[in-house]
N, C-alpha and C positions, 0 to 999 in steps of 0.2 A: 256332498252326492258323487257319484260315479258315473262315468260315461266310458266304457270302455276299459282300458287301462289308465284313463285321467280323471282326475278329480275335478268336479267343476266347483267354482268357486260361490259361494252364499254369501259370504262375508268379506270385509275387506282390514286389513290392519294399516293404519298410519305410523310410518316411521318418522314424520318429520321433525318433532323434537326431541327424538330420541337420544341424539348425541350428547345432549346436556339434560339428563335426569335430576342433578343437583339445582338446576335454575328453573324447575316447574313452577314452584311458587312465585318468583320474579316475573315469569312468562304470563301467568295467570293474572298479575296486578296490571302490568303493562295493557295486556289486552284488554282487559275490563275498562280500564281507564281511556284508552284509545275509543273502544267502543261507544261507551256513554258519552264522551265528546262527540263523537259522530251523529249519534241519536239528537242530543241536545242543540248540536248547530244547526243540523238540518230541518229539526222541527220547528227550530227560531225563524229560520229562511222561510218557510213553509207559512207559519203565522203570521210573519210581517206582511208577506207578500199578500196574503189572504185578506187580511184587514186594512190594509193602507191604499186607498183609491190610487195616488200618486204611481203605484206599481203595477198598475193594473194594464200593462204592456205587453207586447210581444216579447222582449227581452225578457223579461220576468216570470212571464208565462212559461217559456222554456226553462228558468232557472227553477220555476217549481218544480217541472217535471224531474231536472236533473236531481236535485236534494231527494224527492220521492224514490228516485231509482237509487241513488246512494246507500239509502235507509235498508231499501229492499236488500240490495248485494250484500253489504255488511251481516245482516240479518241470516243469510243464508249460510254463512261461513262460521261467524266469530262465535255464536252460542255454543255450536259444536265442537270448536276448539275449548273455549272455556270448560265446558263440561269434560272434554277427556282428560284434561289437566290433572283430573281427579282419579282417573282411571290407568290402573295398571297396565292393562290391554286396551289401547285404542282403537276400538274397532267401529265398523258402521256396515250396516246391512246390505245388501246389493240391491235391495230396493231404494234404501236409503241413499246409497251412492248415485244411482240414477235421478232420483228426484234433485238432489242437489246439483247434480250436471246438468239437469234442465234450467233448472233457475237462474244457476251461475250463467250459463249461455245466453239466456233470456235478457237478463240484465246487462250484461256486458255487452252485447251486440246491439242492445236498445240504446246502450249509451252512447257507442261509437257513432251511429248516425244520426242520434240528437245531437250531438256536439256539431255536425255538418252542418245542419240545421239552422242552430245557433249561428255558425259562420255565416249561413246565407242571410241571415238577420240583420249581424253586423253588416255585412256587404251591402244589401240594400239602404241600410241607415245611413253609412258614411258616401255611398257611390250614387244614391239615386234618391236621396231627401223627401224631393218634392213627391215622388209616385211611392212614398215609404206605406202611408195611410191604406194605399189600395193593394199593392203587392204583397203586404203583411196583414191583411185582414184577419178578423178574428177567425173566419173560416179557413182561410188558407194555413193559421197557426195550428188549428186543430187538426187540421189534413197533416201536417209535416209531424206533430207531436204523434198521432194516430198511427203514421207510417212508419215510425222509430220504434214504435213499440210491435208492430207487425213484422217489421224485418227481425228484431229480435226473435219474436215469438214462432215466425216460420222458420228461422235458422235454427233455435234451439229444438224445435219438433223434428226435423229432419235428422240432427245429430244424436239425439236421444232414442230416435227410433231405430237407426242404424248401429248406435251401441247396442241397444237393447236386443241385436240379430247376432251379435258376436258369440262365440263360446269362449268362456275366460277360465282358463285353467291354473293351476298353483305355479308358483306360489303365490299366496293372495294379499302381497305385501307392496304398500304403494309410499314410494320414499317423498312422499310430502303430507300437507295437513288437509287437503281437500281432494275430490273427484274431480278430474278433468279428462278432456278428452285423449290426449297424446299419452296419458298415461295409463289408461285402460287399454287403450291399442298395444302397448307394449307387453300386455297380459294376457293378450287374446292367443290362442293357438287354432284359431281359424283365418281364412283370410279376411285380410282389410285392405284390401285394395280400393274398394267403392268408398269405404270411410276415407281412406287418405285422400281420395280425390275430392270429396265433398268438403274435406278440411281446407284443401288447398281453394277450391272454388269459394269457399266461404271466405277465407283470410283475403281473397281478393276483393271480393264484393261488400263483405260487411266491414273487414277492416282496412285494406288498404284502399279503396276507392273512396270512402269518406275522409281520411287522412290527407288522400292528394287533392279532394275537394276544397277540404279547410284551408292547406295550403296554398291553394291558387287564388281562393279568396282572401285572404290575408296578403298576398302579395300585389292584388289588385287595390286592397284599403289601405296598404302602407303608401301605395303609388298615387293614391285620391287625396290621402293626406298631406304628403309631400307637396303638392300642389297649392295648398292652401297658403295664401300668401302671410296670414297673421300668425304670430308665435301664439297666441292664446286660440284661434280657431285650431291650432294643428294640436295643441294640448287637450284641447276639449274634445275633438274628434277620438284622438288616440286613448283617453280615458274612457271611453264607453265600450272600447275594446280590450283593455288593457286586463281586466280580471278573465273574461274568455279565454284568450291567448294563453295566459299562465295556466290555466285548467288543461288547454287543448296539449300544450307543451308536456306538462306531468302526465297525462293520461296516456297520451300516445306515447310519449317515452319509456313509460314503464311496461306498457302492454307489447311493444314491439321487441323489449329487451326480454321479458320474459317468454314470450312466446317463439321468437326468431334466434335463442340462443343456440347452441350445438348440442348435440344428444350428448356428446362427453365432454369432459373438460373442465368442468365446474363441479366444486364440491357440493355436497347436501345443504350446507351452511349457507354458500351464496345463493342457490336455488330458492330456498326457503326465504333469504333475505326480499329477493327478488319480488318475491310473490307476495310476501308482507306488504311491500310498498305498493303493489299494483292494487290488491284487493282489499286492504284495511287503512293503510296510511292514507293513501290519494282521497277515498270518500270523506274522510276527515279533514283534508287540507281545502277541499272546494268551498264550504261556508265562511272559512276563515279567510280565504284569499278573496271572497266575493265582500266579504264584511270589511276589511283592510282597504280593500282598493277601491270601493265602489262608496259614492258619497251619499246617493239616496237610500243604500240599505243599510248605512251605519245610523241615518235620520233615522229611519223606520223601525231598527232594532232599539234604538234609544227610546223612541215613542212608547214601543212596545213593552220595555222595561221600566219606564216611569209611569205607564197607564195600568199595567196589570200586575207588576211586582212590588214598588213602592206603594205606600198608603197614599190613598188619593189625597189627604190633607197635605202631604209632604211632596206632592206632585211639583216638579220644575216644568216651567213653560220654555219651550225650546225655541229662542230667536232665530229669526228666520236669516 
């Protein structure tokens, strides 16, 4: 399509893995394995929490939301990447690009806020244990989870709507394997000042604020743990937060490096590697971290394995 002397973009070409055409087969295999592990791990977490009454607590309610978010997040990008490995020209339509952008921003924003809600849950559990049943009731948990999803949705609707108003001119090449806001702003030949302001506001409210809230929460948590006199008590208190703290460090670390890197100075390979860590590897690590570092989750997964995978006549009784 033409607008005056400018060509309006109707499709985009991904250049993310174009530097290594000889490795397409290897990349396909790696991404497929990572995606299957992500799906399996998070589905096991969801199932274990669902069928085990011991895990029907606020902490695991939020964890089930996190696992569902990770499944949705990776499913927005990885299937498209896998298909593109078999295409000589790796393209996506304008409408498909906006759709991917909408879901990516929704799930990423929701996860940022959800991790802050999980930090608040751990703060109440450690610093105000006697008031925990009241402060973290089922209604409060539902409000916090719904609020996380709502923040991500409103943020995404705003950015997707603003992006849809841009006039995108050639070239139509995206030096990445997905559609993201900064990448599309670079292709615009219209004024992007409103989009950039919205992006800064979003970074402060959806990105930075939950990160700071989580950091302050864990400073107070660590301070409270250090005041516990018995070593066993300190270890027990910290063990309830270790998994979430690990996930928080990985997620916020990769997302900040992914979006706060300078516009120039990094090669395409480095940019792609960081994005792969944030978009694809992190959702795979979350269920592994919770499985390895959380005794209750390990017991629940073991019961799930013995009750639903092993034959009933060969089930092994788990000793308490």
